[in-house]
N, C-alpha and C positions, 0 to 999 in steps of 0.2 A: 573376314567376310569372304564368302565363296565367290570366285570370279567365273561365273557361268560361261561367259564368252570365251575366256581362255581355255577352260576345260573343253568346251565344244570344239574349239580350234585344234587342241591337242588330240581329241578323239578323231577328228577329220584327218589330221596329218598321219595318224597311226591306223587309219581305216577301221576304227571301232564305232559301231552303232550301238544304240541303247539295247537292241535285241541281242547283239553279239555279247555284250557284257552280261546281260541277264542270263543268257544261255551258259556262258562260262562259269557263272556263279550257281547254276542249277536252279534258277528262279523261273517260274512259269510265265511271268509277265514282266514288263519293263517298268512298272510303276515305281518300285523302290529305287531303281537306278535313276529314272527321270527326276523323281522328287529329291533325291540326294544331290544330283547335279544342280538342280534349281535352288538348293538351300532350304527346301521345305522339310527335309528329313536329314538325320545324321546316322545313316545306316553304317554301322561299323564294318560290316561285310563289304559293302560297296566302296566305302572310302579306302579300306585296306586293299581292295583290288586295284584301285587307281594308284596307290602308293607302290604296290608290288609290280605294277606294269610301267612304272616310270613317269607318271604324271607328276610334275613339280608340286611339292606340297604347298607352296605358296599360293597356288591356284585354288586349293581345296578348302582353305579357311577352316582347318581342322578344329574340332571342339577341344577344349582343354584336356579332357579325359583321353584323347588320342594323341596328343602332341608328344608324349614320352615314348610311345610305341614307334612313332615315325622317326 
């Protein structure tokens, strides 16, 4: 299960906002990022961004199809 509070705390510690992440991923809006953090979506692109930027994978509640890549 995705730990939204811990992800948000990690984002705050690292000074990342939803719009910053969306911009880094070349997305025009924050919806995919927000929905992924909230556990409403499993965007591979967003989840991989979190992994690549050092967010603990335990916070992300990765879907089975992403666990091998992490």
